[in-house]
A tleap script that builds the chain and sets N, CA, C and O, in Angstrom:
source leaprc.protein.ff14SB
mol = sequence {
  NVAL GLN LEU GLN ALA PHE GLY GLY GLY LEU
  VAL GLN ALA GLY GLY SER LEU ARG LEU SER
  CYS ALA ALA SER ARG GLY THR PHE SER SER
  TYR THR MET GLY TRP PHE ARG GLN ALA PRO
  GLY LYS GLU ARG GLU PHE VAL ALA ALA ILE
  ARG PRO SER ALA ILE THR THR TYR TYR SER
  ASP ASP VAL LYS GLY ARG PHE THR ILE SER
  ARG ASP ASN ALA LYS ASN MET THR HIE LEU
  GLN MET ASN SER LEU LYS ASP GLU ASP SER
  ALA ALA TYR TYR CYS ALA ALA LYS ARG ILE
  GLY SER SER ARG ILE ALA SER SER TYR GLU
  TYR TRP GLY GLN GLY THR LEU VAL THR VAL
  SER CSER
}
set mol.1.N position { 15.771 -129.827 98.166 }
set mol.1.CA position { 14.329 -130.275 98.531 }
set mol.1.C position { 13.780 -131.042 97.444 }
set mol.1.O position { 13.813 -130.670 96.271 }
set mol.2.N position { 13.268 -132.129 97.859 }
set mol.2.CA position { 12.448 -133.071 97.133 }
set mol.2.C position { 10.939 -132.980 97.336 }
set mol.2.O position { 10.446 -132.961 98.464 }
set mol.3.N position { 10.132 -132.918 96.083 }
set mol.3.CA position { 8.879 -132.467 96.271 }
set mol.3.C position { 7.984 -133.690 95.669 }
set mol.3.O position { 8.324 -134.199 94.601 }
set mol.4.N position { 6.996 -134.088 96.275 }
set mol.4.CA position { 6.020 -135.040 95.694 }
set mol.4.C position { 4.780 -134.453 96.061 }
set mol.4.O position { 4.466 -134.025 97.172 }
set mol.5.N position { 3.789 -134.484 94.526 }
set mol.5.CA position { 2.513 -133.855 94.590 }
set mol.5.C position { 1.715 -135.197 94.695 }
set mol.5.O position { 2.204 -136.263 94.323 }
set mol.6.N position { 0.428 -135.081 95.236 }
set mol.6.CA position { -0.203 -135.982 95.133 }
set mol.6.C position { -1.844 -135.513 95.565 }
set mol.6.O position { -2.061 -134.546 96.295 }
set mol.7.N position { -2.707 -136.198 95.101 }
set mol.7.CA position { -4.334 -136.144 95.542 }
set mol.7.C position { -5.157 -135.533 94.291 }
set mol.7.O position { -6.266 -135.017 94.425 }
set mol.8.N position { -4.502 -135.652 93.103 }
set mol.8.CA position { -5.150 -135.540 91.765 }
set mol.8.C position { -6.122 -136.414 91.483 }
set mol.8.O position { -5.994 -137.527 91.992 }
set mol.9.N position { -7.221 -136.184 90.698 }
set mol.9.CA position { -8.142 -137.215 90.115 }
set mol.9.C position { -9.222 -136.768 89.179 }
set mol.9.O position { -9.057 -135.816 88.416 }
set mol.10.N position { -10.224 -137.398 89.239 }
set mol.10.CA position { -11.380 -137.260 88.519 }
set mol.10.C position { -12.462 -136.537 89.175 }
set mol.10.O position { -13.009 -137.178 90.073 }
set mol.11.N position { -12.911 -135.360 88.955 }
set mol.11.CA position { -14.122 -134.633 89.618 }
set mol.11.C position { -15.226 -134.184 88.816 }
set mol.11.O position { -15.024 -133.949 87.624 }
set mol.12.N position { -16.201 -134.057 89.245 }
set mol.12.CA position { -17.403 -133.421 88.400 }
set mol.12.C position { -17.388 -131.882 88.661 }
set mol.12.O position { -17.170 -131.409 89.776 }
set mol.13.N position { -17.658 -131.078 87.455 }
set mol.13.CA position { -17.718 -129.786 87.626 }
set mol.13.C position { -18.713 -129.428 88.955 }
set mol.13.O position { -19.765 -129.982 89.271 }
set mol.14.N position { -18.052 -128.376 89.578 }
set mol.14.CA position { -18.625 -127.799 91.029 }
set mol.14.C position { -18.266 -128.690 92.146 }
set mol.14.O position { -18.758 -128.540 93.264 }
set mol.15.N position { -17.582 -129.438 91.917 }
set mol.15.CA position { -16.894 -130.403 92.920 }
set mol.15.C position { -15.641 -129.643 93.716 }
set mol.15.O position { -15.305 -128.488 93.454 }
set mol.16.N position { -14.990 -130.491 94.753 }
set mol.16.CA position { -13.851 -130.275 95.291 }
set mol.16.C position { -12.942 -130.946 95.081 }
set mol.16.O position { -13.206 -131.914 94.367 }
set mol.17.N position { -11.710 -130.838 95.475 }
set mol.17.CA position { -10.503 -131.687 95.467 }
set mol.17.C position { -9.199 -130.858 95.981 }
set mol.17.O position { -8.932 -129.688 95.706 }
set mol.18.N position { -8.354 -131.880 96.907 }
set mol.18.CA position { -7.614 -131.309 97.701 }
set mol.18.C position { -6.292 -131.746 97.067 }
set mol.18.O position { -6.314 -132.901 96.641 }
set mol.19.N position { -5.159 -131.082 96.914 }
set mol.19.CA position { -4.078 -131.439 96.583 }
set mol.19.C position { -3.068 -131.393 97.445 }
set mol.19.O position { -3.019 -130.383 98.148 }
set mol.20.N position { -2.187 -132.264 97.599 }
set mol.20.CA position { -0.857 -132.214 98.715 }
set mol.20.C position { 0.233 -132.375 97.959 }
set mol.20.O position { 0.331 -132.920 96.859 }
set mol.21.N position { 1.383 -131.652 98.901 }
set mol.21.CA position { 2.474 -131.681 98.314 }
set mol.21.C position { 3.649 -132.053 99.510 }
set mol.21.O position { 3.945 -131.129 100.267 }
set mol.22.N position { 4.179 -133.088 99.661 }
set mol.22.CA position { 5.283 -133.403 100.618 }
set mol.22.C position { 6.718 -133.074 100.046 }
set mol.22.O position { 7.238 -133.262 98.947 }
set mol.23.N position { 7.153 -132.504 101.234 }
set mol.23.CA position { 8.795 -132.090 100.882 }
set mol.23.C position { 9.582 -132.860 101.902 }
set mol.23.O position { 9.161 -133.295 102.974 }
set mol.24.N position { 10.777 -132.959 101.406 }
set mol.24.CA position { 11.905 -133.939 102.066 }
set mol.24.C position { 13.172 -133.231 101.667 }
set mol.24.O position { 13.214 -132.483 100.690 }
set mol.25.N position { 14.317 -133.509 102.529 }
set mol.25.CA position { 15.754 -133.046 102.148 }
set mol.25.C position { 15.826 -131.825 102.036 }
set mol.25.O position { 16.410 -131.325 101.075 }
set mol.26.N position { 15.169 -130.986 103.124 }
set mol.26.CA position { 15.537 -129.430 102.830 }
set mol.26.C position { 14.907 -128.741 104.240 }
set mol.26.O position { 14.349 -129.370 105.139 }
set mol.27.N position { 15.093 -127.600 104.207 }
set mol.27.CA position { 14.414 -126.626 105.154 }
set mol.27.C position { 13.141 -126.243 104.813 }
set mol.27.O position { 13.005 -125.079 104.437 }
set mol.28.N position { 12.204 -126.936 104.856 }
set mol.28.CA position { 11.040 -126.653 104.287 }
set mol.28.C position { 10.462 -125.107 104.649 }
set mol.28.O position { 10.111 -124.342 103.750 }
set mol.29.N position { 10.419 -124.828 105.749 }
set mol.29.CA position { 10.200 -123.772 106.293 }
set mol.29.C position { 10.797 -122.402 105.610 }
set mol.29.O position { 10.041 -121.437 105.501 }
set mol.30.N position { 12.005 -122.328 105.202 }
set mol.30.CA position { 12.457 -121.346 104.521 }
set mol.30.C position { 11.925 -120.928 102.905 }
set mol.30.O position { 12.138 -119.842 102.366 }
set mol.31.N position { 11.250 -121.983 102.356 }
set mol.31.CA position { 10.857 -121.860 101.115 }
set mol.31.C position { 9.357 -121.347 100.827 }
set mol.31.O position { 8.381 -121.849 101.384 }
set mol.32.N position { 9.298 -120.561 100.135 }
set mol.32.CA position { 7.902 -120.116 99.329 }
set mol.32.C position { 7.310 -121.280 98.435 }
set mol.32.O position { 7.909 -121.613 97.412 }
set mol.33.N position { 6.228 -121.849 98.789 }
set mol.33.CA position { 5.822 -122.959 98.009 }
set mol.33.C position { 4.507 -122.361 97.030 }
set mol.33.O position { 3.561 -121.656 97.381 }
set mol.34.N position { 4.765 -122.808 95.960 }
set mol.34.CA position { 3.799 -122.411 94.762 }
set mol.34.C position { 3.250 -123.888 94.275 }
set mol.34.O position { 3.751 -125.001 94.430 }
set mol.35.N position { 2.096 -123.497 93.662 }
set mol.35.CA position { 1.344 -124.396 92.735 }
set mol.35.C position { 1.293 -123.932 91.433 }
set mol.35.O position { 1.065 -122.727 91.324 }
set mol.36.N position { 1.478 -124.706 90.198 }
set mol.36.CA position { 1.286 -124.157 88.924 }
set mol.36.C position { 0.600 -125.437 88.382 }
set mol.36.O position { 0.474 -126.494 89.000 }
set mol.37.N position { 0.148 -125.144 87.034 }
set mol.37.CA position { -0.589 -125.894 86.362 }
set mol.37.C position { -0.548 -126.077 84.900 }
set mol.37.O position { -0.779 -125.021 84.311 }
set mol.38.N position { -0.319 -127.113 84.111 }
set mol.38.CA position { -0.239 -126.959 82.717 }
set mol.38.C position { -1.197 -127.912 82.140 }
set mol.38.O position { -1.260 -129.111 82.412 }
set mol.39.N position { -2.005 -127.201 81.243 }
set mol.39.CA position { -3.029 -128.272 80.317 }
set mol.39.C position { -2.452 -128.603 79.372 }
set mol.39.O position { -1.304 -128.170 79.273 }
set mol.40.N position { -2.954 -129.460 78.327 }
set mol.40.CA position { -2.312 -129.982 77.109 }
set mol.40.C position { -2.177 -128.838 76.201 }
set mol.40.O position { -3.107 -128.033 76.165 }
set mol.41.N position { -1.117 -128.652 75.441 }
set mol.41.CA position { -1.048 -127.739 74.561 }
set mol.41.C position { -0.692 -126.484 75.197 }
set mol.41.O position { -0.069 -125.663 74.523 }
set mol.42.N position { -0.968 -126.246 76.279 }
set mol.42.CA position { -0.663 -124.702 76.931 }
set mol.42.C position { 0.593 -124.537 77.785 }
set mol.42.O position { 1.037 -125.567 78.292 }
set mol.43.N position { 1.203 -123.430 78.006 }
set mol.43.CA position { 1.939 -123.168 78.713 }
set mol.43.C position { 1.718 -123.470 80.445 }
set mol.43.O position { 0.570 -123.501 80.886 }
set mol.44.N position { 2.670 -123.643 81.180 }
set mol.44.CA position { 2.644 -123.810 82.433 }
set mol.44.C position { 2.088 -122.259 83.139 }
set mol.44.O position { 2.571 -121.175 82.814 }
set mol.45.N position { 1.065 -122.425 84.082 }
set mol.45.CA position { 0.830 -121.035 84.635 }
set mol.45.C position { 0.448 -121.320 86.050 }
set mol.45.O position { -0.030 -122.362 86.499 }
set mol.46.N position { 0.812 -119.953 86.820 }
set mol.46.CA position { 0.762 -119.881 88.032 }
set mol.46.C position { -0.768 -120.195 88.625 }
set mol.46.O position { -1.793 -120.017 87.968 }
set mol.47.N position { -0.732 -120.594 89.718 }
set mol.47.CA position { -1.979 -120.974 90.354 }
set mol.47.C position { -1.924 -120.417 91.691 }
set mol.47.O position { -2.732 -119.515 91.908 }
set mol.48.N position { -1.136 -120.761 92.652 }
set mol.48.CA position { -1.165 -119.859 94.002 }
set mol.48.C position { 0.171 -120.303 94.747 }
set mol.48.O position { 0.648 -121.424 94.571 }
set mol.49.N position { 0.651 -119.512 95.452 }
set mol.49.CA position { 1.746 -119.545 96.297 }
set mol.49.C position { 1.514 -119.142 97.642 }
set mol.49.O position { 0.436 -118.596 97.875 }
set mol.50.N position { 2.439 -119.334 98.699 }
set mol.50.CA position { 2.393 -119.270 100.014 }
set mol.50.C position { 3.835 -119.031 100.545 }
set mol.50.O position { 4.805 -119.769 100.373 }
set mol.51.N position { 3.780 -117.738 101.293 }
set mol.51.CA position { 5.208 -117.563 101.693 }
set mol.51.C position { 5.591 -118.328 102.952 }
set mol.51.O position { 4.634 -118.806 103.562 }
set mol.52.N position { 6.837 -118.544 103.475 }
set mol.52.CA position { 7.478 -119.358 104.446 }
set mol.52.C position { 6.291 -119.265 105.697 }
set mol.52.O position { 5.654 -120.207 106.169 }
set mol.53.N position { 6.224 -117.988 106.022 }
set mol.53.CA position { 5.373 -117.910 107.285 }
set mol.53.C position { 3.875 -118.295 107.336 }
set mol.53.O position { 3.213 -118.395 108.369 }
set mol.54.N position { 3.399 -118.512 105.968 }
set mol.54.CA position { 2.066 -118.817 105.697 }
set mol.54.C position { 1.144 -117.611 106.117 }
set mol.54.O position { -0.040 -117.840 106.366 }
set mol.55.N position { 1.697 -116.213 106.212 }
set mol.55.CA position { 0.713 -115.168 106.364 }
set mol.55.C position { 0.536 -114.588 105.033 }
set mol.55.O position { -0.589 -114.171 104.755 }
set mol.56.N position { 1.532 -114.491 104.110 }
set mol.56.CA position { 1.007 -114.053 102.900 }
set mol.56.C position { 0.763 -115.133 101.662 }
set mol.56.O position { 1.521 -116.079 101.443 }
set mol.57.N position { -0.361 -114.845 100.934 }
set mol.57.CA position { -0.544 -115.791 99.894 }
set mol.57.C position { -0.787 -114.892 98.695 }
set mol.57.O position { -0.946 -113.671 98.712 }
set mol.58.N position { -0.787 -115.818 97.516 }
set mol.58.CA position { -0.798 -115.246 96.212 }
set mol.58.C position { -1.627 -116.089 95.321 }
set mol.58.O position { -1.391 -117.294 95.237 }
set mol.59.N position { -2.632 -115.501 94.617 }
set mol.59.CA position { -3.518 -116.344 93.702 }
set mol.59.C position { -3.644 -115.818 92.515 }
set mol.59.O position { -3.709 -114.591 92.445 }
set mol.60.N position { -3.699 -116.488 91.505 }
set mol.60.CA position { -4.092 -116.054 89.988 }
set mol.60.C position { -5.521 -115.664 90.030 }
set mol.60.O position { -6.286 -116.023 90.925 }
set mol.61.N position { -5.859 -114.898 89.005 }
set mol.61.CA position { -7.277 -114.254 88.915 }
set mol.61.C position { -8.335 -115.534 88.945 }
set mol.61.O position { -9.359 -115.674 89.614 }
set mol.62.N position { -7.709 -116.426 87.967 }
set mol.62.CA position { -8.693 -117.452 87.761 }
set mol.62.C position { -9.080 -118.422 88.771 }
set mol.62.O position { -10.010 -119.211 88.603 }
set mol.63.N position { -8.362 -118.365 89.827 }
set mol.63.CA position { -8.547 -119.221 90.934 }
set mol.63.C position { -9.048 -118.521 92.186 }
set mol.63.O position { -9.723 -119.046 93.072 }
set mol.64.N position { -8.706 -117.504 92.148 }
set mol.64.CA position { -8.995 -116.362 93.447 }
set mol.64.C position { -10.565 -116.714 93.701 }
set mol.64.O position { -11.445 -116.708 92.840 }
set mol.65.N position { -10.715 -117.029 95.119 }
set mol.65.CA position { -12.146 -116.927 95.667 }
set mol.65.C position { -12.459 -118.551 95.870 }
set mol.65.O position { -13.148 -118.959 96.805 }
set mol.66.N position { -11.867 -119.413 94.877 }
set mol.66.CA position { -12.212 -120.717 94.663 }
set mol.66.C position { -11.059 -121.765 95.354 }
set mol.66.O position { -11.338 -122.835 95.893 }
set mol.67.N position { -9.909 -121.280 95.226 }
set mol.67.CA position { -8.725 -122.091 95.637 }
set mol.67.C position { -8.246 -121.577 97.085 }
set mol.67.O position { -8.314 -120.390 97.405 }
set mol.68.N position { -7.825 -122.443 97.805 }
set mol.68.CA position { -7.062 -121.940 98.971 }
set mol.68.C position { -5.764 -122.845 99.364 }
set mol.68.O position { -5.864 -124.040 99.643 }
set mol.69.N position { -4.531 -122.126 99.352 }
set mol.69.CA position { -3.060 -122.624 99.594 }
set mol.69.C position { -2.873 -122.756 101.063 }
set mol.69.O position { -3.223 -121.812 101.772 }
set mol.70.N position { -2.480 -123.571 101.471 }
set mol.70.CA position { -2.164 -123.597 102.839 }
set mol.70.C position { -0.678 -124.415 102.994 }
set mol.70.O position { -0.175 -125.112 102.114 }
set mol.71.N position { -0.153 -124.170 104.233 }
set mol.71.CA position { 1.195 -125.015 104.428 }
set mol.71.C position { 1.007 -125.518 106.029 }
set mol.71.O position { 0.299 -124.989 106.886 }
set mol.72.N position { 1.778 -126.588 106.144 }
set mol.72.CA position { 2.100 -127.038 107.672 }
set mol.72.C position { 3.673 -127.022 107.656 }
set mol.72.O position { 4.286 -127.780 106.904 }
set mol.73.N position { 4.168 -126.346 108.303 }
set mol.73.CA position { 5.647 -126.315 108.289 }
set mol.73.C position { 6.112 -127.465 109.250 }
set mol.73.O position { 7.228 -127.949 109.058 }
set mol.74.N position { 5.501 -127.827 110.042 }
set mol.74.CA position { 5.573 -128.798 111.106 }
set mol.74.C position { 6.008 -130.479 110.303 }
set mol.74.O position { 6.889 -131.313 110.513 }
set mol.75.N position { 4.871 -130.369 109.343 }
set mol.75.CA position { 4.788 -131.577 108.565 }
set mol.75.C position { 5.480 -131.546 107.226 }
set mol.75.O position { 5.424 -132.470 106.415 }
set mol.76.N position { 6.105 -130.472 107.061 }
set mol.76.CA position { 6.706 -130.110 105.685 }
set mol.76.C position { 5.479 -130.536 104.459 }
set mol.76.O position { 5.675 -131.386 103.590 }
set mol.77.N position { 4.633 -130.010 104.566 }
set mol.77.CA position { 3.345 -129.954 103.638 }
set mol.77.C position { 2.864 -128.764 103.181 }
set mol.77.O position { 2.851 -127.750 103.879 }
set mol.78.N position { 2.398 -128.823 101.859 }
set mol.78.CA position { 1.607 -127.592 101.579 }
set mol.78.C position { 0.219 -128.296 100.737 }
set mol.78.O position { 0.246 -129.394 100.181 }
set mol.79.N position { -0.773 -127.528 100.790 }
set mol.79.CA position { -1.927 -127.939 100.294 }
set mol.79.C position { -2.632 -127.174 99.308 }
set mol.79.O position { -2.485 -125.954 99.385 }
set mol.80.N position { -3.371 -127.631 98.391 }
set mol.80.CA position { -4.238 -126.836 97.567 }
set mol.80.C position { -5.709 -127.293 97.783 }
set mol.80.O position { -5.954 -128.437 97.402 }
set mol.81.N position { -6.682 -126.609 98.312 }
set mol.81.CA position { -7.981 -127.008 98.449 }
set mol.81.C position { -8.432 -126.335 97.185 }
set mol.81.O position { -8.202 -125.138 97.015 }
set mol.82.N position { -9.126 -127.128 96.206 }
set mol.82.CA position { -9.910 -126.628 95.094 }
set mol.82.C position { -11.093 -126.688 95.043 }
set mol.82.O position { -11.515 -127.811 94.766 }
set mol.83.N position { -12.028 -125.718 95.241 }
set mol.83.CA position { -13.706 -125.770 95.333 }
set mol.83.C position { -14.228 -125.172 94.036 }
set mol.83.O position { -13.593 -124.510 93.215 }
set mol.84.N position { -15.663 -125.576 94.007 }
set mol.84.CA position { -16.119 -125.006 92.571 }
set mol.84.C position { -15.384 -125.195 91.134 }
set mol.84.O position { -15.360 -124.377 90.214 }
set mol.85.N position { -14.902 -126.245 91.170 }
set mol.85.CA position { -13.982 -126.812 89.822 }
set mol.85.C position { -14.618 -126.561 88.622 }
set mol.85.O position { -15.836 -126.730 88.564 }
set mol.86.N position { -14.046 -126.214 87.727 }
set mol.86.CA position { -14.521 -125.833 86.394 }
set mol.86.C position { -13.810 -126.736 85.120 }
set mol.86.O position { -12.659 -127.158 85.233 }
set mol.87.N position { -14.487 -126.936 84.117 }
set mol.87.CA position { -13.631 -127.655 83.074 }
set mol.87.C position { -12.501 -127.246 82.822 }
set mol.87.O position { -11.626 -128.072 82.560 }
set mol.88.N position { -12.261 -126.104 82.830 }
set mol.88.CA position { -11.028 -125.230 82.494 }
set mol.88.C position { -9.710 -125.460 83.668 }
set mol.88.O position { -8.536 -125.256 83.360 }
set mol.89.N position { -10.068 -125.834 84.787 }
set mol.89.CA position { -9.296 -126.408 85.776 }
set mol.89.C position { -8.274 -127.693 85.352 }
set mol.89.O position { -7.140 -127.930 85.766 }
set mol.90.N position { -9.082 -128.415 84.394 }
set mol.90.CA position { -8.270 -129.709 84.195 }
set mol.90.C position { -6.984 -129.428 83.807 }
set mol.90.O position { -6.846 -128.575 82.930 }
set mol.91.N position { -5.897 -130.022 84.324 }
set mol.91.CA position { -4.616 -129.954 84.060 }
set mol.91.C position { -3.701 -130.927 84.969 }
set mol.91.O position { -4.079 -131.578 85.943 }
set mol.92.N position { -2.489 -130.872 84.450 }
set mol.92.CA position { -1.509 -131.209 85.725 }
set mol.92.C position { -1.134 -130.270 86.672 }
set mol.92.O position { -0.999 -129.080 86.385 }
set mol.93.N position { -0.944 -130.747 87.845 }
set mol.93.CA position { -0.683 -129.701 88.725 }
set mol.93.C position { 0.465 -129.859 89.435 }
set mol.93.O position { 0.659 -130.946 89.978 }
set mol.94.N position { 1.504 -128.722 89.566 }
set mol.94.CA position { 2.924 -129.186 89.978 }
set mol.94.C position { 2.851 -128.356 91.169 }
set mol.94.O position { 2.055 -127.423 91.278 }
set mol.95.N position { 3.727 -128.717 92.103 }
set mol.95.CA position { 3.944 -128.052 93.402 }
set mol.95.C position { 5.557 -127.691 93.118 }
set mol.95.O position { 6.366 -128.456 92.591 }
set mol.96.N position { 5.789 -126.486 93.545 }
set mol.96.CA position { 7.429 -125.948 93.483 }
set mol.96.C position { 7.640 -125.263 94.695 }
set mol.96.O position { 6.780 -124.834 95.465 }
set mol.97.N position { 8.927 -125.199 94.797 }
set mol.97.CA position { 9.527 -124.288 96.146 }
set mol.97.C position { 10.716 -123.269 95.654 }
set mol.97.O position { 11.514 -123.571 94.766 }
set mol.98.N position { 10.717 -122.375 96.158 }
set mol.98.CA position { 11.771 -121.294 95.919 }
set mol.98.C position { 12.178 -120.618 97.164 }
set mol.98.O position { 11.482 -120.768 98.168 }
set mol.99.N position { 13.212 -119.907 97.192 }
set mol.99.CA position { 13.565 -119.038 98.065 }
set mol.99.C position { 13.587 -117.525 97.764 }
set mol.99.O position { 13.286 -116.732 98.656 }
set mol.100.N position { 13.957 -117.077 96.458 }
set mol.100.CA position { 13.858 -115.670 96.049 }
set mol.100.C position { 13.271 -115.552 94.724 }
set mol.100.O position { 13.045 -116.529 94.010 }
set mol.101.N position { 13.023 -114.342 94.401 }
set mol.101.CA position { 12.270 -114.084 93.152 }
set mol.101.C position { 10.701 -114.066 93.346 }
set mol.101.O position { 10.099 -114.410 94.363 }
set mol.102.N position { 10.180 -113.612 92.205 }
set mol.102.CA position { 8.739 -113.717 92.232 }
set mol.102.C position { 8.000 -114.794 92.308 }
set mol.102.O position { 8.281 -115.812 91.675 }
set mol.103.N position { 6.783 -114.676 93.235 }
set mol.103.CA position { 6.163 -115.977 93.544 }
set mol.103.C position { 5.126 -116.489 92.337 }
set mol.103.O position { 4.657 -117.623 92.242 }
set mol.104.N position { 4.910 -115.475 91.528 }
set mol.104.CA position { 4.305 -115.927 90.311 }
set mol.104.C position { 4.850 -116.363 89.106 }
set mol.104.O position { 4.098 -116.585 88.157 }
set mol.105.N position { 6.279 -116.543 88.995 }
set mol.105.CA position { 6.801 -116.733 88.055 }
set mol.105.C position { 7.750 -118.263 88.068 }
set mol.105.O position { 8.633 -118.585 88.863 }
set mol.106.N position { 7.304 -118.893 87.098 }
set mol.106.CA position { 7.960 -120.458 87.413 }
set mol.106.C position { 9.297 -120.447 87.401 }
set mol.106.O position { 9.941 -121.270 88.050 }
set mol.107.N position { 9.855 -119.517 86.666 }
set mol.107.CA position { 11.532 -119.484 86.621 }
set mol.107.C position { 11.967 -119.183 87.764 }
set mol.107.O position { 13.166 -119.422 87.904 }
set mol.108.N position { 11.371 -118.681 88.769 }
set mol.108.CA position { 11.875 -118.330 90.024 }
set mol.108.C position { 12.077 -119.435 90.984 }
set mol.108.O position { 12.795 -119.279 91.972 }
set mol.109.N position { 11.536 -120.426 90.758 }
set mol.109.CA position { 11.157 -121.862 91.477 }
set mol.109.C position { 12.283 -122.738 91.195 }
set mol.109.O position { 12.493 -123.052 90.023 }
set mol.110.N position { 13.140 -123.233 92.262 }
set mol.110.CA position { 14.260 -123.871 92.260 }
set mol.110.C position { 13.871 -125.483 92.142 }
set mol.110.O position { 14.503 -126.226 91.391 }
set mol.111.N position { 12.941 -125.872 92.832 }
set mol.111.CA position { 12.569 -127.082 93.015 }
set mol.111.C position { 11.070 -127.360 92.352 }
set mol.111.O position { 10.177 -126.512 92.347 }
set mol.112.N position { 10.965 -128.535 91.860 }
set mol.112.CA position { 9.722 -129.013 91.354 }
set mol.112.C position { 9.400 -130.481 91.594 }
set mol.112.O position { 10.251 -131.357 91.438 }
set mol.113.N position { 7.955 -130.766 92.038 }
set mol.113.CA position { 7.585 -132.026 92.022 }
set mol.113.C position { 7.041 -132.558 90.869 }
set mol.113.O position { 6.963 -131.726 89.965 }
set mol.114.N position { 6.557 -133.886 90.539 }
set mol.114.CA position { 5.981 -134.180 89.574 }
set mol.114.C position { 4.382 -133.775 89.504 }
set mol.114.O position { 3.723 -133.393 90.471 }
set mol.115.N position { 3.878 -133.947 88.099 }
set mol.115.CA position { 2.680 -133.476 88.270 }
set mol.115.C position { 1.696 -134.269 88.746 }
set mol.115.O position { 1.906 -135.472 88.592 }
set mol.116.N position { 0.677 -133.962 89.282 }
set mol.116.CA position { -0.452 -134.696 89.651 }
set mol.116.C position { -1.749 -134.291 88.708 }
set mol.116.O position { -2.070 -133.104 88.649 }
set mol.117.N position { -2.400 -135.163 88.062 }
set mol.117.CA position { -3.540 -134.972 87.200 }
set mol.117.C position { -4.764 -134.637 87.781 }
set mol.117.O position { -5.290 -135.430 88.562 }
set mol.118.N position { -5.366 -133.410 87.464 }
set mol.118.CA position { -6.780 -133.352 87.737 }
set mol.118.C position { -7.740 -133.053 86.578 }
set mol.118.O position { -7.619 -132.096 85.814 }
set mol.119.N position { -8.592 -133.870 86.539 }
set mol.119.CA position { -9.580 -133.804 85.195 }
set mol.119.C position { -11.032 -133.367 85.852 }
set mol.119.O position { -11.397 -134.071 86.794 }
set mol.120.N position { -11.771 -132.445 85.519 }
set mol.120.CA position { -12.789 -131.994 85.598 }
set mol.120.C position { -13.937 -132.300 84.602 }
set mol.120.O position { -13.911 -131.641 83.562 }
set mol.121.N position { -14.873 -133.136 84.747 }
set mol.121.CA position { -15.677 -133.509 83.854 }
set mol.121.C position { -17.052 -132.834 84.008 }
set mol.121.O position { -17.468 -132.828 85.166 }
set mol.122.N position { -17.800 -132.297 83.133 }
set mol.122.CA position { -19.178 -131.303 83.128 }
set mol.122.C position { -20.144 -132.459 82.583 }
set mol.122.O position { -21.338 -132.227 82.394 }
savepdb mol mol.pdb
quit
């Protein structure tokens, strides 16, 4: 599976941004899709994940209630709608795909896209 994340940019605190991840060369509908982020000098951290059926989703406590993950299996796409953005949300955001293992752990994910940078200004 090849993944390409896009949609990052500069946004004011309190604003919204929608990230997208396009998948190719694989059976997208069989993978759990996740979003992780990494700020400068910090470790990569889990943000959200969605199971293949799109029924089950997971969120970190930091983003729960503000971010929404979704997927469109027909279009091989996953999205991360980010609302009420805060300074601390600034990071490079990565999409990833996995078939087994914990959805919250980066090492479970087999495939990664390149990061898309989100900068939140106050």
